[in-house]
C-alpha positions in Angstrom: 57.2 42.9 65.4 57.6 39.3 64.3 54.7 37.3 63.1 55.0 34.7 65.9 54.6 37.5 68.4 51.5 38.7 66.6 50.0 35.2 67.0 50.8 35.2 70.7 49.1 38.5 71.1 46.0 37.3 69.2 45.8 34.3 71.6 46.0 36.7 74.6 43.4 38.9 73.0 41.0 36.1 72.3 41.4 34.7 75.8 40.8 38.1 77.2 37.6 38.5 75.3 36.4 35.1 76.4 37.2 35.8 80.1 35.5 39.2 79.8 32.4 37.6 78.4 32.3 35.0 81.2 32.7 37.7 83.9 29.7 39.6 82.6 27.5 36.6 83.0 25.4 35.9 86.1 27.4 34.6 89.1 25.0 31.7 89.7 26.1 28.6 87.8 23.6 26.4 86.1 23.6 22.7 87.1 25.4 20.2 85.0 23.5 18.2 82.4 23.4 14.8 80.8 25.0 14.4 77.3 22.1 15.1 75.1 24.2 16.1 72.1 22.5 15.2 68.9 25.9 13.9 67.5 26.8 11.5 70.3 27.4 7.9 69.3 24.7 5.3 69.4 26.5 3.1 72.0 23.5 3.3 74.3 21.0 2.2 71.7 23.1 -0.4 70.0 23.7 -4.0 71.2 27.3 -4.9 71.8 29.1 -6.4 68.9 30.0 -10.1 69.3 31.2 -13.1 67.4 27.8 -13.4 65.7 27.5 -9.8 64.5 30.5 -7.5 64.2 30.9 -3.8 64.9 31.3 -3.2 61.2 27.8 -4.5 60.5 28.9 -7.7 58.8 28.1 -11.3 60.0 30.6 -12.5 62.5 32.8 -15.6 62.3 30.3 -17.5 64.5 27.2 -16.3 62.7 24.7 -19.1 62.1 21.2 -19.6 60.9 18.8 -22.5 61.0 17.5 -24.4 58.0 14.0 -25.8 57.4 13.5 -28.0 54.3 10.0 -28.9 53.2 8.4 -31.7 51.0 4.7 -31.0 50.5 1.8 -32.5 48.8 -1.0 -29.9 48.4 -4.5 -30.3 46.9 -6.9 -27.5 46.1 -10.6 -28.3 46.2 -12.0 -25.7 43.9 -15.6 -26.6 44.4 -15.5 -26.3 48.2 -12.7 -23.7 48.4 -10.7 -25.9 50.6 -7.0 -26.8 50.7 -5.4 -29.9 52.3 -1.8 -30.6 52.8 0.8 -33.1 54.0 4.2 -31.7 54.7 7.5 -33.2 55.9 9.9 -30.8 57.6 13.6 -31.4 58.0 14.9 -29.0 60.6 18.6 -28.5 61.0 20.0 -27.0 64.2 23.0 -24.9 63.1 23.0 -23.0 66.4 25.4 -23.6 69.3 22.4 -24.2 71.5 20.5 -27.3 72.5 16.8 -27.0 71.5 14.2 -28.4 73.8 11.2 -27.9 71.4 10.3 -26.4 68.0 8.0 -23.5 67.3 5.8 -23.6 64.1 3.7 -20.7 62.8 0.0 -21.2 62.1 -0.9 -17.9 60.4 -4.3 -19.1 59.2 -5.5 -19.2 62.8 -5.8 -15.4 62.7 -9.2 -16.3 60.9 -10.3 -19.0 63.3 -13.6 -18.6 65.3 -11.7 -18.1 68.5 -9.1 -15.6 67.1 -8.2 -12.9 69.6 -7.1 -10.4 66.8 -10.5 -8.6 66.7 -10.3 -8.1 70.5 -7.2 -6.0 70.5 -8.6 -3.3 68.3 -10.4 -0.5 70.1 -12.7 1.9 68.2 -15.9 3.8 68.7 -19.1 3.6 66.7 -18.4 4.8 63.2 -21.2 6.8 61.5 -20.8 4.6 58.4 -19.2 1.1 57.8 -18.5 -1.0 54.7 -21.2 -3.6 54.5 -18.7 -6.5 54.7 -17.0 -5.0 57.7 -20.4 -4.4 59.4 -21.2 -8.1 59.0 -17.9 -9.2 60.4 -18.0 -6.8 63.4 -21.6 -7.0 64.5 -23.3 -10.0 62.9 -20.6 -12.7 63.3 -18.8 -14.0 60.2 -20.2 -17.3 59.0 -16.7 -18.2 57.7 -15.0 -21.1 59.5 -11.3 -20.4 59.2 -8.1 -21.5 60.7 -5.9 -24.6 60.5 -7.3 -28.0 61.3 -4.2 -30.0 62.4 -4.9 -33.7 61.8 -1.6 -35.1 62.9 1.9 -34.3 63.9 4.3 -37.3 63.6 8.0 -38.0 63.7 9.8 -39.7 60.9 9.0 -43.2 62.3 5.3 -42.5 62.3 5.0 -41.8 66.1 2.7 -39.1 67.3 4.4 -35.9 68.6 2.9 -33.9 71.4 2.0 -30.4 70.4 0.4 -27.3 71.9 -1.3 -24.6 69.9 -1.3 -21.1 71.3 -3.3 -18.9 68.9 -1.1 -18.6 65.8 1.9 -20.6 67.2 2.4 -24.3 67.7 5.0 -25.8 70.0 6.2 -29.3 68.9 7.8 -31.5 71.5 10.7 -33.7 70.3 11.5 -37.1 71.8 14.8 -35.7 72.9 16.6 -32.4 72.8 18.1 -31.3 69.5 21.8 -30.8 69.8 24.0 -28.5 67.7 24.5 -29.9 64.2 21.6 -32.4 64.5 18.5 -32.7 62.3 14.9 -33.5 63.2 12.4 -34.8 60.7 8.6 -34.5 61.4 5.4 -34.3 59.4 2.1 -32.4 59.7 -1.2 -33.2 58.1 -3.7 -30.3 57.9 -6.5 -28.6 56.0 -8.4 -25.3 56.1 -11.2 -23.4 54.4 -10.0 -20.7 52.0 -11.6 -17.3 52.5 -12.8 -14.9 49.9 -10.1 -12.2 50.2 -12.2 -9.6 48.4 -14.9 -9.7 51.1 -13.1 -11.2 54.2 -9.7 -9.6 53.7 -6.4 -11.3 54.2 -3.1 -11.6 52.3 -4.3 -14.7 50.4 -7.6 -16.4 49.4 -9.8 -16.3 46.3 -11.8 -13.9 44.2 -15.1 -15.0 42.5 -15.5 -13.8 39.0 -18.9 -13.0 37.4 -18.9 -16.4 35.6 -18.5 -18.3 38.8 -14.8 -19.1 38.4 -12.4 -18.3 41.2 -8.9 -17.0 41.1 -6.7 -18.3 43.9 -3.7 -16.5 45.4 -2.5 -18.9 48.1 0.1 -18.1 50.8 0.7 -18.7 54.5 -1.1 -21.9 53.6 1.2 -24.4 55.4 2.5 -24.6 59.0 5.9 -22.8 58.8 8.9 -23.0 61.0 9.7 -19.9 63.1 13.1 -18.4 63.2 15.6 -19.2 66.0 18.6 -16.9 66.1 21.4 -15.3 68.2 19.4 -12.1 68.8 16.3 -13.4 70.6 16.2 -17.2 70.4 12.8 -18.3 69.1 11.0 -15.5 67.2 7.6 -16.8 68.3 5.7 -13.5 68.4 2.0 -14.0 67.6 0.5 -13.0 64.3 -2.2 -10.5 65.0 -2.9 -9.8 61.3 -0.6 -6.8 60.6 3.1 -7.6 61.2 4.4 -10.0 58.6 6.8 -12.8 59.0 10.2 -14.1 60.2 11.2 -17.3 58.4 14.3 -19.5 58.0 15.6 -20.4 54.6 15.3 -23.9 53.2 14.7 -26.0 50.1 11.2 -26.9 48.9 9.7 -29.7 46.9 6.0 -29.0 46.4 3.4 -31.0 44.4 0.2 -29.0 43.9 -2.9 -30.8 42.6 -5.6 -28.6 41.1 -8.4 -29.0 38.5 -6.9 -30.1 35.1 -8.1 -27.0 33.3 -6.3 -24.6 35.7 -3.3 -22.5 34.9 -0.9 -22.4 37.8 2.4 -20.8 38.7 4.4 -20.8 41.9 7.6 -20.3 43.8 10.3 -22.5 42.3 11.2 -24.2 39.0 8.5 -26.3 37.4 9.7 -29.9 37.2 7.1 -31.5 34.9 6.5 -28.8 32.4 5.9 -31.2 29.5 3.2 -33.1 31.5 1.2 -30.0 32.4 1.9 -27.9 29.2 0.4 -28.5 25.8 2.8 -28.7 22.9 1.7 -25.2 21.8 2.4 -23.9 25.3 5.9 -25.5 25.2 6.7 -23.8 21.9 5.6 -20.5 23.2 7.6 -21.0 26.4 10.8 -21.7 24.3 10.2 -18.4 22.4 9.6 -16.5 25.6 13.0 -17.6 26.9 14.6 -15.8 23.9 12.4 -12.7 23.9 14.0 -9.8 25.7 12.0 -6.9 24.3 8.3 -8.0 24.7 6.3 -10.7 26.4 5.2 -13.9 24.7 1.7 -15.2 25.5 1.8 -18.7 27.0 -2.0 -18.7 27.6 -3.9 -16.2 25.5 -7.0 -14.3 26.6 -9.2 -16.3 24.2 -7.8 -19.6 25.6 -8.4 -18.4 29.2 -12.0 -17.4 28.4 -12.6 -20.7 26.7 -11.3 -22.6 29.7 -13.5 -20.6 32.0 -16.6 -22.4 30.5 -15.4 -25.9 31.4 -15.2 -26.5 35.2 -13.2 -29.7 34.7 -13.5 -32.4 37.4 -10.3 -34.0 36.4 -7.1 -33.2 38.3 -3.5 -32.3 37.4 -0.5 -32.1 39.6 2.2 -29.4 39.1 5.6 -30.2 40.6 8.0 -27.5 41.7 11.4 -27.3 43.4 12.9 -24.2 45.0 16.3 -23.8 46.6 17.2 -21.4 49.3 13.9 -19.7 49.8 12.2 -18.6 53.0 8.6 -19.1 52.0 6.2 -20.4 49.3 3.2 -19.2 47.4 1.2 -20.1 44.3 -1.7 -18.8 42.2 -4.2 -20.9 40.2 -7.3 -20.5 38.1 -8.8 -21.7 34.9 -9.4 -18.0 34.1 -5.8 -16.9 33.9 -3.9 -15.4 31.0 -0.1 -16.1 31.2 2.8 -14.3 29.5 6.6 -14.2 29.9 9.7 -12.6 28.7 13.4 -13.0 29.4 15.5 -10.3 31.2 19.3 -10.3 31.3 20.5 -10.0 34.9 24.3 -10.2 35.1 25.3 -13.2 33.0 22.0 -15.0 33.5 18.6 -15.0 32.0 15.6 -14.6 34.4 12.0 -15.0 33.3 9.7 -12.0 34.0 6.2 -13.5 34.3 2.6 -12.2 34.6 -0.6 -14.1 35.4 -3.9 -12.3 35.2 -7.6 -12.8 34.3 -9.2 -11.0 31.3 -10.6 -8.5 33.8 -7.0 -7.1 34.0 -6.8 -6.3 30.3 -5.7 -4.3 28.4 -3.7 -2.8 31.2 -1.9 -5.9 32.4 -1.0 -7.2 29.0 0.4 -3.9 28.0 2.5 -3.2 31.1 2.8 -5.9 33.8 5.7 -8.0 32.6 7.7 -5.0 31.3 7.4 -3.6 34.8 8.6 -6.8 36.3 11.6 -6.9 34.0 12.5 -3.3 34.7 12.2 -3.8 38.5 14.6 -6.7 38.4 17.2 -4.6 36.6 16.8 -1.6 38.9 17.0 -3.6 42.1 19.9 -5.7 40.9 21.8 -2.5 40.1 21.1 -1.2 43.7 21.8 -4.5 45.5 23.0 -7.7 43.9 22.1 -9.7 40.8 18.7 -11.3 41.3 19.5 -15.0 42.0 16.2 -16.8 41.4 15.0 -18.1 38.0 11.9 -16.1 37.7 9.7 -13.3 39.1 5.9 -13.6 38.8 3.3 -10.8 39.0 -0.2 -12.1 39.7 -3.3 -9.9 39.3 -5.5 -10.2 42.4 -8.3 -7.6 43.1 -7.3 -5.3 46.0 -4.2 -7.3 46.8 -0.6 -6.2 47.3 1.5 -9.0 48.8 4.9 -10.7 48.2 6.5 -14.2 48.5 9.7 -15.6 46.9 9.5 -15.4 43.1 5.7 -14.5 43.2 3.5 -11.6 44.3 -0.1 -10.4 44.2 -0.8 -7.0 42.7 -3.9 -4.8 42.1 -5.0 -2.4 39.4 -8.0 -3.2 37.2 -9.7 -1.3 34.3 -13.4 -0.8 34.3 -15.7 -3.3 32.5 -15.2 -1.5 29.2 -11.4 -1.8 29.5 -10.9 1.9 30.4 -8.6 3.1 33.1 -7.2 6.3 34.5 -3.6 7.4 34.8 -4.0 6.9 38.6 -5.0 3.3 38.0 -2.2 2.7 35.6 0.5 4.2 37.9 -1.0 2.5 40.9 -0.7 -0.9 39.2 2.9 -0.1 38.1 3.9 1.0 41.5 2.5 -2.0 43.4 4.1 -4.4 40.9 7.5 -2.6 41.4 7.0 -2.7 45.2 5.9 -6.3 45.5 8.5 -7.7 43.0 11.1 -5.6 44.9 10.2 -7.5 48.0 12.1 -10.4 46.5 15.2 -8.5 47.6 13.9 -7.2 50.9 13.0 -9.4 52.8 12.9 -12.5 50.7 16.6 -12.5 50.3 17.9 -9.9 52.7 15.8 -11.7 55.3 15.0 -9.2 58.1 12.5 -9.8 60.8 9.3 -8.3 59.5 7.4 -9.2 62.7 9.7 -7.0 64.7 11.1 -4.4 62.4 8.6 -3.6 59.6 10.6 -0.8 58.3 13.6 -3.1 57.4 11.6 -4.7 54.6 8.9 -2.1 53.8 11.0 1.0 54.3 14.1 -0.2 52.5 12.0 -1.7 49.7 9.9 1.5 49.3 13.2 3.5 49.0 14.5 1.2 46.1 10.9 1.3 44.7 11.3 5.0 44.2 14.6 4.5 42.4 13.1 1.8 40.2 10.0 4.0 39.4 12.3 6.7 38.1 14.3 4.2 36.2 11.1 2.9 34.6 10.2 6.4 33.5 13.6 6.7 31.8 13.7 3.2 30.2 10.0 3.2 29.0 9.2 6.9 28.3 6.4 5.9 26.1 4.5 4.6 29.2 4.8 8.0 31.0 2.8 11.1 30.2 4.8 13.4 27.8 7.4 15.7 29.4 6.8 14.2 32.9 8.7 12.0 35.3 7.2 9.0 36.9 4.8 10.3 39.6 6.2 8.6 42.6 4.1 8.9 45.7 6.8 8.1 48.2 10.5 9.0 48.3 10.9 12.8 47.8 11.4 14.7 51.0 8.6 17.1 50.5 6.0 14.2 50.4 6.6 13.4 54.1 6.2 16.9 55.4 2.6 16.6 56.4 3.2 13.4 58.3 6.3 14.8 60.1 4.3 18.0 61.0 1.5 16.0 62.5 0.2 15.7 66.0 2.9 14.2 68.2 0.3 12.2 70.1 -0.3 10.2 66.9 3.3 9.6 65.9 5.7 6.8 66.8 9.4 6.4 66.1 10.3 4.2 63.2 12.1 1.9 65.7 8.7 0.7 66.9 7.2 -2.8 66.4 4.9 -2.4 63.4 1.8 -3.7 65.3 2.2 -0.8 67.8 2.7 2.1 65.4 0.3 4.9 64.5 -0.2 5.7 60.8 1.4 2.4 59.7 1.9 3.4 56.0 3.7 6.6 56.7 5.8 5.2 59.6 6.9 1.9 58.1 7.0 2.8 54.4 7.2 6.5 53.7 9.4 7.9 56.5 12.3 5.3 56.3 12.2 5.5 52.5 12.3 9.3 52.6 15.2 9.2 55.1 17.2 6.9 52.9 16.5 9.2 49.9 17.7 12.2 51.9 20.9 10.3 52.7 21.4 9.4 49.1 20.6 12.8 47.5 21.6 15.3 50.1 23.8 14.0 52.9 26.0 11.3 51.5 25.7 11.6 47.7 24.8 8.8 45.4 28.2 7.3 44.9 28.9 6.8 48.6 25.4 5.8 49.5 25.0 3.3 46.7 28.3 1.6 47.5 27.3 1.3 51.2 23.8 0.2 50.4 25.1 -2.6 48.1 27.6 -3.6 50.7 24.8 -4.1 53.3 22.6 -6.0 50.8 25.5 -8.3 49.7 26.7 -8.9 53.2 23.2 -10.0 54.4 21.7 -11.7 51.3 20.3 -15.1 52.4 20.9 -14.1 56.0 19.0 -12.4 58.9 20.1 -8.8 59.5 19.1 -6.6 62.4 18.7 -2.8 62.4 22.2 -2.3 63.9 23.6 -4.4 61.1 22.2 -2.0 58.6 23.2 1.2 60.4 26.7 -0.1 61.0 27.2 -1.3 57.5 26.1 2.0 56.0 28.7 3.8 58.1 31.4 1.2 57.7 31.3 1.2 53.9 31.1 5.0 53.5 33.2 6.6 56.2 30.3 8.8 57.0 29.3 9.1 60.7 25.5 8.9 60.6 24.7 8.2 64.2 23.1 11.7 64.5 20.8 10.8 61.5 19.8 7.3 62.7 19.0 8.7 66.2 16.9 11.6 65.0 15.1 10.1 62.0 14.6 6.5 63.3 14.6 6.7 67.1 12.6 9.9 67.6 9.5 11.7 66.2 11.5 15.0 65.8 11.1 17.0 62.7 13.2 19.3 60.5 12.8 23.1 60.6 15.7 25.2 59.6 15.6 28.9 58.5 17.3 32.3 58.3 17.0 34.1 61.7 19.0 37.2 60.9 21.3 38.8 58.4 23.7 41.6 59.3 25.9 43.6 56.9 29.4 44.6 57.9 32.2 46.8 56.6 36.0 46.4 57.1 38.1 49.1 58.7 41.4 49.6 60.6 39.7 51.6 63.3 39.1 49.9 66.6 35.5 49.2 67.1 33.4 49.4 70.3 33.6 45.7 71.2 37.4 45.7 71.2 37.6 49.0 73.1 35.5 47.5 75.9 37.8 44.5 76.1 40.9 46.7 76.1 39.5 48.9 78.9 38.5 45.9 81.0 42.1 44.5 80.6 44.0 47.7 80.8 45.4 47.2 77.3 46.6 49.9 75.0 46.6 50.0 71.2 50.3 49.1 71.2 49.4 45.8 72.9 47.3 44.7 69.9 48.4 42.8 66.9 47.5 44.2 63.4 43.8 43.5 63.5 41.1 44.0 60.9 37.8 45.2 62.4 34.3 44.6 61.3 31.6 47.3 61.8 27.9 46.5 61.5 25.9 48.8 59.2 23.9 51.1 61.4 26.0 50.6 64.6 27.5 53.6 66.5 30.9 52.9 64.9 29.4 52.9 61.4 30.3 55.8 59.1 28.9 56.4 55.6 32.4 56.6 54.2 32.8 52.9 55.0 30.4 52.0 52.1 32.9 53.2 49.5 36.0 52.0 51.3 37.9 48.9 49.9 40.3 46.4 51.3 43.1 48.5 49.9 42.1 51.2 52.5 42.6 48.9 55.5 46.2 49.7 56.5 46.7 46.8 58.9 45.5 44.3 56.3 47.8 45.7 53.5 50.8 45.7 55.8 50.2 42.1 56.7 49.9 41.2 53.0 53.0 43.0 52.0 55.0 41.4 54.8 53.8 37.8 54.5 52.3 37.1 51.1 54.8 36.7 48.2 54.3 39.2 45.4 53.7 36.3 43.0 50.7 35.1 45.0 49.1 38.5 45.8 47.2 38.6 42.5 45.4 35.4 43.5 43.9 36.9 46.7 40.2 37.6 46.5 39.0 41.1 47.3 35.5 40.9 48.6 33.5 44.1 48.9 30.6 42.9 51.1 30.6 41.0 54.4 27.5 39.5 55.8 26.8 37.5 59.1 24.0 35.1 58.4 22.4 33.5 61.4 20.6 30.2 60.7 18.1 28.9 63.2 16.9 25.4 63.9 13.5 25.3 65.7 13.2 21.7 64.7 14.9 18.8 66.5 16.5 17.1 63.6 19.9 18.3 62.5 20.2 18.6 58.7 22.7 20.1 56.3 22.0 23.8 55.7 21.4 24.1 52.0 21.7 27.9 51.4 21.2 29.6 48.0 22.5 33.1 47.8 21.2 35.5 45.1 23.3 38.4 44.2 22.5 41.9 42.9 23.5 40.9 39.3 21.0 38.0 39.3 23.6 35.3 39.8 23.1 32.6 42.4 25.5 30.5 44.5 24.5 27.4 46.5 26.5 26.3 49.5 25.7 23.2 51.5 26.9 23.3 55.1 27.2 19.7 56.5 24.8 18.7 59.3 27.8 18.7 61.7 27.6 22.5 61.7 25.0 21.9 64.5 27.3 19.8 66.6 28.0 22.4 69.3 24.7 24.3 69.1 21.1 23.1 68.7 19.4 26.4 68.2 21.3 28.8 65.9 24.6 29.1 64.1 26.2 31.9 62.3 28.2 32.0 59.0 30.2 35.0 57.6 29.9 35.4 53.9 32.6 37.5 52.1 31.5 38.4 48.6 32.5 40.8 45.8 28.7 41.1 45.0 25.9 42.3 47.2 23.5 39.6 48.5 19.8 40.5 47.8 18.2 37.2 48.7 18.9 34.0 50.8 16.9 30.8 50.4 17.3 27.8 52.7 16.5 24.3 51.2 15.3 25.7 47.9 14.6 22.3 46.4 12.8 21.0 49.5 15.4 18.2 50.1 15.3 18.0 53.9 11.6 17.5 54.8 11.4 21.0 56.4 8.0 21.3 57.9 7.9 25.1 58.1 9.2 27.1 55.1 7.9 30.4 56.3 11.4 31.1 57.8 13.4 29.8 54.9 13.8 33.1 53.0 15.5 36.4 53.6 14.1 38.9 53.2 11.2 37.1 54.8 8.4 36.5 52.3 5.1 38.3 53.1 2.3 36.0 53.8 -0.3 36.4 51.1 -4.0 36.8 51.8 -6.4 34.3 50.1 -7.1 36.6 47.2 -3.4 37.5 46.6 -2.5 33.8 46.9 -5.1 33.0 44.3 -3.7 35.6 41.9 -0.2 34.2 42.3 -1.4 30.7 41.5 -3.2 32.0 38.4 0.0 33.7 37.3 1.9 30.5 37.8 -0.4 28.7 35.4 
């Protein structure tokens, strides 16, 4: 019989088996169902591509963004902890729309007496409350916060009507602003600065024991809101949690502070020779050429000496910053200041640290080195850092970011001692906040709406940068250990993923409305990206796609779809199933081994085929040369099968002799053992099946079945393993790469659950 006829008979045979199976089912048909396949495309969730944002995830030919340029004169009243400002804003309408009015953000109003932020938080009576929180909640805060708007004028000095709605101010223009036009207006304002160590907030001051204050100042000026193609004005209120959406612009900022203060800020200092001493200038020139260690610009002794003076004279520091979305500065007479250069691409960037003596010796030893390392890691993962400097400022209890400058915590005790936890906590927060220069200060996502696009992406790169730091500065890490990253590895998110569903929200939820903000906005998206990089896509494909996204959207305003589409567009990996499961649901991963069957090969017709033949009236002569599998222990099983080999299977050998050239027969494998392994998926998230097979000789083999193995079934799937060695153990996800919340079903044979005493003994053995 010719081979083509055999193939035809096989098709008939398979069709007969399928029909037979259908006929044995119940006659009653189940109703049709909606397409709930985990692998369907995200067309329903995604917005339609257009001329502003393309289907590839790149900006479209008609993409636009507005520009807001600022000229500001700022004065800090150190004695009264008050800040006053006069700013002129030049707003450019690059959109195709005619604008009827402008929206300005007044973030400081979250601390005003009539702020509604405390009213949206519901809670019961706590058995214990921090003293400061108790005063604020039940005794009424004596602090009088919020912006005092003194005037809003056009460029000709005329008053402009304005309306303040909580943290937003609508400014009415004399006429509508047409596409391509600019509007110039000014705002005069002041507000009282709060003590951020007692009253909270992302900026403010700390009072040191000697009466000096350290100021970290941000959200300190009325800031333009974003207007874009996605939602028009982004004028969502600031309730205190969700951060900011801001347009890019150029800044000229003059900051007047006491003459004995040390100050650094967003931008390039324009009058360095006026505000630096000659010795500081000499040190600065040395710092620009020092690539291996920081150079002190202001020493600890000098900072301590200045702390005794409380000068009443004033000094103005002048800065310019190009293409930044925000502005921040830090100032105190109690600040130490050091710098070093770091090579990024073909440019030198200054890594800078500003800190009080209370931060030493920890900050002097590590802060600026961490800044430099972070810039190198993030630039490798995204694009070369484009700004001239990155500043790490020590502020008690703070962790917050602005262009070129950020606040970070981590303080030794009064004797200068600190734990490993304090050291790594300081390092990690510096990496995280410096990293925010990339997300969202440059890749300018909408933090008010999609917190995960800055916090989650940044936390992912933070994990990469932490591991880099451990390799580049091994002397800073405990011997024979890796950097102890808190977020990133899949196993670290398991407890959250396994939590009460009533207290979980999808990542694609506005930050203000999420439960467990840290896990949802930081840890889960970061872990998801790490799983993509290490397990699903591989580093080469992932890193290329991630850089593509970052470079497409640097200095622009991306949306979640732009990220999702860019990652697929640049990698040729269909990830819709992953985005849907990990970002749009609160499903979890749970994959295990359900069953393992052992089979033997024979030429004898088995029970299943006999039943099909009888149902179809077929005889043995109607069958092609089939090879039959018989399960160990079944009614067709015979002990002699255990010693039989493939050479004993007549139909198989006939096929080989007729169809495989003699020169190729030696290359054929001759497996002795056949197993059907059924993997189960109680969890809702599809993931690759990472299976490690251990053989009787002690060797192991690891096979990763892509997540697409679940595309036609959502419960269980079988794989046949043909091996020349006997399998004695199977382990799913042996390195805990997929955030599997239940590992009790990950092993075959199933591991016995140890009692408390046995578990204790096992742990003791492990030590």
